[in-house]
C-alpha positions in Angstrom: 26.8 17.2 8.1 23.8 15.7 10.5 23.8 12.2 10.7 20.4 10.9 11.8 19.6 7.2 12.7 16.6 6.6 10.7 14.4 3.3 11.2 12.4 2.1 7.4 9.6 3.6 6.8 6.1 1.4 8.1 4.8 -0.3 5.3 1.7 1.5 3.9 1.2 -0.1 0.5 -2.5 0.5 -1.4 -3.3 -3.2 -1.2 -5.9 -4.1 -3.8 -7.3 -7.0 -2.5 -11.2 -5.7 -0.8 -13.0 -7.4 1.9 -16.2 -8.5 0.9 -17.4 -5.7 3.7 -16.4 -3.0 1.8 -17.2 -3.8 -1.4 -19.4 -1.0 -3.0 -22.7 -2.3 -4.4 -24.4 0.1 -7.8 -28.1 0.6 -7.4 -30.1 -2.6 -6.6 -27.5 -5.1 -8.3 -26.9 -6.8 -5.1 -30.6 -7.5 -4.3 -31.2 -8.8 -7.3 -28.3 -11.2 -7.3 -29.2 -12.3 -3.2 -32.7 -12.9 -4.9 -32.0 -15.0 -7.7 -29.4 -16.7 -5.6 -32.1 -17.4 -2.7 -34.6 -18.7 -5.8 -31.9 -20.7 -7.6 -29.2 -23.0 -6.1 -28.2 -24.6 -9.5 -25.7 -23.2 -11.6 -22.2 -21.8 -10.9 -23.5 -18.3 -11.6 -26.4 -18.7 -8.5 -23.3 -20.5 -6.3 -21.4 -18.1 -6.8 -24.1 -14.6 -6.3 -24.8 -16.5 -3.0 -21.4 -16.7 -2.1 -20.8 -12.8 -2.5 -24.4 -12.7 -0.5 -23.1 -14.4 2.4 -19.6 -12.7 2.6 -21.0 -9.7 2.4 -22.6 -10.8 5.9 -19.8 -12.3 7.3 -20.1 -15.7 7.1 -17.2 -17.1 5.2 -17.2 -20.4 5.9 -20.8 -20.5 4.1 -19.7 -18.4 1.4 -16.6 -20.3 1.0 -18.5 -23.1 0.5 -20.5 -21.6 -2.0 -17.4 -20.5 -4.0 -16.0 -23.7 -3.8 -19.5 -25.3 -5.3 -19.5 -22.6 -8.0 -15.9 -24.2 -9.1 -17.3 -27.8 -9.2 -20.2 -27.0 -11.3 -18.0 -24.6 -13.9 -14.1 -25.1 -13.3 -13.1 -22.6 -15.2 -15.5 -19.6 -13.8 -12.7 -17.0 -12.8 -14.7 -14.7 -10.9 -15.8 -17.9 -8.0 -11.7 -18.6 -8.1 -11.3 -15.2 -7.3 -14.1 -14.5 -4.6 -12.5 -17.2 -2.6 -9.5 -16.0 -2.9 -10.8 -12.9 -1.1 -12.9 -15.2 1.3 -9.7 -17.1 2.1 -7.6 -14.0 2.9 -10.0 -13.0 5.1 -10.2 -16.2 6.7 -6.5 -15.3 7.4 -5.7 -18.3 4.6 -2.9 -16.3 3.0 -1.6 -19.9 1.1 -5.5 -20.7 -0.1 -6.1 -17.7 -1.1 -2.9 -17.3 -3.2 -3.9 -20.8 -5.1 -7.2 -19.6 -5.8 -6.0 -16.5 -7.4 -3.8 -18.5 -9.2 -6.8 -20.4 -10.5 -8.0 -17.5 -11.0 -5.1 -15.6 -13.1 -4.6 -19.0 -15.1 -8.2 -18.4 -16.5 -7.9 -15.1 -17.1 -4.5 -13.8 -17.4 -4.7 -10.7 -18.9 -6.5 -9.2 -15.8 -4.5 -6.6 -14.2 -6.2 -6.3 -10.4 -6.4 -10.2 -10.4 -2.4 -10.2 -10.8 -2.4 -6.9 -8.5 -4.4 -9.1 -5.8 -2.3 -11.9 -5.9 1.0 -9.8 -5.6 -1.0 -8.0 -2.3 -1.3 -11.8 -0.8 2.7 -12.3 -2.2 3.5 -9.1 0.0 1.8 -10.5 3.1 3.9 -13.4 3.2 7.4 -10.5 2.5 7.8 -12.6 -0.9 8.9 -9.7 -2.4 10.2 -11.1 -5.7 6.9 -12.9 -6.9 5.1 -10.1 -5.3 6.9 -7.9 -7.4 6.9 -9.8 -10.5 3.0 -10.2 -10.0 2.8 -6.7 -9.8 5.0 -6.4 -13.2 2.2 -8.2 -15.1 -0.6 -6.1 -13.5 1.8 -3.0 -15.2 2.2 -4.8 -18.0 -2.0 -4.8 -18.5 -2.7 -1.8 -17.0 0.7 0.3 -17.8 -1.6 3.8 -17.0 -2.3 2.8 -13.3 -0.4 5.2 -11.4 -1.5 2.9 -8.0 -0.3 0.2 -9.6 3.1 1.4 -10.2 3.4 3.3 -7.0 2.6 -0.6 -5.5 6.0 -1.9 -7.9 8.3 1.0 -6.7 7.4 0.5 -3.2 7.9 -2.8 -3.3 11.4 -2.6 -6.0 12.4 0.4 -2.9 12.1 -2.6 -0.2 13.8 -5.1 -2.2 16.8 -2.7 -2.8 15.9 -2.2 -6.5 16.9 1.9 -6.0 16.8 2.5 -9.4 13.9 0.4 -10.4 11.8 1.8 -7.7 12.8 5.6 -8.6 11.4 5.5 -12.1 8.3 3.5 -11.3 7.5 6.0 -8.7 8.5 8.8 -11.2 6.3 7.1 -13.6 3.5 7.0 -11.4 3.5 10.6 -10.5 3.4 11.7 -14.1 0.2 9.7 -14.7 -1.1 11.1 -11.7 0.6 14.0 -10.1 -1.5 14.4 -6.9 -0.9 10.8 -5.7 0.8 11.6 -1.9 2.2 7.7 -1.7 4.3 7.8 -4.7 6.0 11.3 -3.7 6.6 9.8 -0.2 7.7 6.9 -1.4 9.7 8.2 -4.4 11.6 10.3 -1.4 12.4 7.6 0.6 14.2 5.7 -2.1 15.7 9.2 -3.5 17.0 9.5 0.2 18.6 6.2 0.6 20.2 6.8 -3.1 21.9 9.6 -1.2 19.8 12.3 -3.5 18.8 14.2 -0.1 18.0 17.2 -2.3 15.2 15.6 -4.4 13.9 13.6 -1.5 13.1 16.9 0.1 11.2 18.0 -2.8 9.8 14.7 -3.0 8.5 14.8 1.0 7.3 18.7 0.5 5.0 17.3 -1.9 4.0 14.4 0.0 3.2 16.3 2.9 1.5 19.3 0.9 -0.8 16.4 -0.5 -1.7 14.7 2.5 -0.7 16.7 5.6 -1.7 14.4 8.3 0.9 11.8 7.8 3.6 12.0 10.3 6.2 9.6 8.5 6.5 12.0 5.3 7.2 15.2 7.9 9.3 13.3 9.6 11.3 12.4 6.8 11.3 15.7 5.5 12.9 16.8 8.9 15.1 14.0 8.6 16.4 14.6 5.4 17.0 18.3 5.8 18.7 17.7 8.9 21.1 15.2 6.6 21.6 18.5 4.3 23.7 20.4 6.6 23.2 23.2 9.3 22.6 26.2 7.2 20.2 27.7 9.6 16.9 27.7 7.0 17.8 24.0 7.1 17.6 23.5 10.4 14.7 25.3 11.1 12.8 24.0 8.1 13.7 20.3 9.9 12.2 22.2 13.5 9.0 23.0 12.0 9.0 19.5 10.0 9.9 17.3 13.0 7.5 19.5 15.5 4.4 18.8 12.9 5.3 14.8 12.7 5.0 15.2 16.7 2.1 16.8 16.6 0.5 14.4 14.2 1.7 11.5 16.5 3.0 12.0 19.8 4.6 9.1 20.5 6.7 9.7 17.7 10.2 8.6 19.3 12.4 8.9 16.1 10.7 12.0 15.5 11.3 13.6 18.8 15.0 12.0 18.2 15.6 14.0 15.2 13.8 16.9 16.8 16.0 17.1 19.7 19.2 17.0 17.3 17.5 20.3 15.6 16.9 21.8 18.9 20.6 21.6 19.5 22.0 23.1 16.1 20.1 25.5 16.8 21.3 26.5 20.1 17.6 25.6 22.4 19.8 23.6 24.7 16.9 22.7 27.4 14.6 21.8 24.3 17.0 19.4 23.2 17.2 17.5 26.4 14.0 17.5 27.0 13.4 15.8 23.5 16.4 13.1 24.8 14.3 12.1 28.5 
C-alpha cells in the first residue's frame, strides 16, 4: 500500500452571509425602498431602508449609522440588527457582527438563516464549537436544507467528529444528490475514517459534478494510490492527478503524488521530473 502525505483540504465552506453588493433585488423593490428612505427619514423601517441603500453603494459607515439609528428607534426590529451585522462583517468587525446577529437571533430565534450567518462568523474566528452549535440550530429549524447540513458536516469533520460529519453529509446528499460540495467533504471524512473505497466513490461523484475543482481530483488520485498498487488503480490515479495539475499547475502536493504514481507505473524519468 502506498502512503501519501496529504495536507488538509482548504476551507471552502459555502458561507451564507451575503454582502450588500451581492444581494439580489427583485423588480423595482429596491428603487422604491431608496425613494421611501430618502423622502422619510423617520421610523425604523425607513432608517433600515436607507442603510440598505447606502450599503449597496459601498458607504458602509453611513449604512452602519442608519442601522444603529433604526435600532434606537425600535430595539426589537430584527432586520436592522441583522443588516448591522452584515455591514460590520464587511468592515472587518467580526466581534461586532456577532453581537448584532446575536441580537437578531434573540428576536427571531426560529430563523435558520440568522443562525447560519452567526455560525459563519464563528467559523471565521475558528471557534468551531460555537459554529457547530449555531449550525445545529439552523438545521433544527430548516432540516431539509442540504446546504446547511453540508456546512455542519464540514465543520464536524474539521473538529474531528468524523462519524457525525459523515452522517450530516450523507443526509445532505439524500436531500440534494447533485451537491458537489457534500460529496467532496464526505469523501474527505470517509478517507480520514480509513474507509478508502467509499472515499473514492465520493470523490468520483464530486469531480463528476464539479469537474473544475483541482482539490477533488487530487484527493481522488491520492485515495486511489492509498488503495494499493493494482495497475488499474495506479492508472486512474495518474489521470486524476494529471487533471488536478492541469487545473492548478502550482499544486505541489498533486505533483508529489503524481511522481509516486509515475514511479509505480515504471515511468521513472517522468517521476523524477515531478520532484524537481
